[in-house]
N, C-alpha and C positions, 0 to 999 in steps of 0.2 A: 095370650092366653085365647083358645079360642071361644068363641058363644056358640054357636050352634050344633047341636047335635049332629053326628053324621051318620047318614041310611047305609053309607057301603062298609063302614066298618062295626064290630060288637063291641058296645060301650057297658062300661057296669060303673056303679056307683056304691058309696059305701056299704053298702049291706051284700053285692057282689064279688067286691074284693077283700071281704072278709072270710067270706067262704072260701076262697081261693088263698088267702095268706093267713086263715085260723091258726094251723099249727105255729106261727112266727110270727105274729103280730098281733096283740089284745086289741077285743073290739071298740076299748075309747081312743087308742093312737090312730087309727085307719084315716079318719078325715086327715088328721096333720100329715098324713105320710102321702094322702091324695093331691093336699095343697100346693105340698115340697115340688112338685115335678118328679120326684124321684121314680114313678112309675108312668112318665112318660108324660104326651100333652092333657094339657085339661082341658074340658069342655065345661061351660057352663049352658045349663037347660032349666026349663022350668021343676027339672025333678031336681035339681041340686048341684054339685059335680060329680063329672063324670070323668071316665080315664078310657083307654081302650086294653079292652079285656087279654089281647095277648101279652102287653105289657107290662101286666099283673101277672099273668102266668110266668113270662120270665123270670119277672122280679120273684116270685116263689120261689126259684127252681134255680137261681144262683146259690152258689155254694157259701158256707160258713168260714169264714178266715182261720186259718191254721194258726191259732196263735202261738201256739210253742216255735212254727217254724218261723214267725215275725218278730218273734222275744228273740229268737237265734239271728237274725238276719241285721236288728236295728235296737233292740233293746226295750225297755219300755214304751209307751207310748200315751201322748195325750189323747185323749180321746172325748168329745163334746156330746151331749145328748142334747141335741136341739130339737124343734119341734120346725111348722111351717113357717114362712114369714107372717111377723107380729109387728105392727109398728110403733115405732118410738116416739117419744116425745123427749123434748129436754133435752135431747144428746147432738151435738151439733157436728161427733164425728160418723154418725151412721143415721139414717131414718126407717131401718125396721133390725130387727134381728130375728134368726132363725135361718132355715134354709128356703131359696128358690131356684134353683138351678136353670133355671131361664132368665133371671137378672145376669144385668150384665157384671162381670168380674170384679169390677173395684167395690159394687155392692155387696154382693158374697162377701168379701173379703172381710170390709167394715163391719159384716152382720157378725163375721165365724172368730175374729180376731180380739174382739173386746165384748167385754169385760168381765171378767173373773177374779172371785172372789179366791187367793189361794194365800195362806201360811206362808211366814218367811221363811221356814223350813224348807218347804215345798220348791219355793221361790229358788233358792240357795242350793237346792239339791238340783234342779234345773239348770240354774246356770252354770252349774258343776258339769254338767253332763254334755252341754254346747261345747265350754270349753273343751273338753276332752276329743266328743265326736265330731262338733261342727254345728249338731241340731238335734232337736227332739220332732219327730214325725208327730202330725195334729192331724186328727181323723174328726171330722164332722158326719153324724150318723143322725138320722132321725128313724126312729123307733128300732133302732139297730141295721138299719141299711145306708150304708156309706155314701155322704154323698159330695162330701169336699176333704182332698189330701193338701196339706201344707208342710214345709219344713220350719218350724220356729228355730227363730235364729237368736232372736235376745228374748232375754226376759226381765222387767223391769227390777230395780232392786229397792224403789220407795214402798211403802206401804201402802195399803189400800188395794182397790181395785186394777186390776192387770190387764193391758194392753199387750199384746204380743207382738213382736216385729218376725215376719214370714216370709217366704220366698215358695218358687212352683216347688213342689213333691219331686224329691228324687225317685229313682226307678225302684225305692222299697215300694213306692203305691200299688204299682203291679199286685203287688201282694195282698192287696185289699181292696182295691177301684173294683164294681161290679162282684162285691161279695156282700154278705152281712156281717156285723162284727156284734155278734150279742154281748151284753156287760152287767154285770148285777144290778138292779135296781139301785138307784143313789142319787146324789144330786145331778147338776148339769153337768159337770163333768168328771172325769175319772182318768187318773195314771196307772196305767195296766200293764 
């Protein structure tokens, strides 16, 4: 993460980003979106966390995912509603949860693949879908902006918190990468 303000480019903080993203993102979610890295490199300054204005404008102009077309191509999608990188203690499988696009991929995967509370019926339906189709698309978002795509290839049968086994996303991810995937308000995940 950069630590100095750059004089050669226009930078914005939460207030400037909110003005650009206001139609898409509520004010309370702007700091997490900036910290996630989804709006480009982050710069620490005495004024707080800053990002490049043109990257925020680029993100604001990204299209929404055509969910009907996505469903036609791959069926339902498991969408995680994440926040920015948040430290985790007492979990030997990961150091943090959330989204940090600048973190090493193994850390991003550890943060995304675990732990979800999913009922037995939903887990059974997911396993049946994997058996039939080979995978379920997994899309991690922060405030609706897509951050990471994977294919879920295994869902545990045991009760309790779920940790998925995933692989790199197939070509379906082109339908959501560099897109917004707005979902209704709700918990940390939805199967839409």
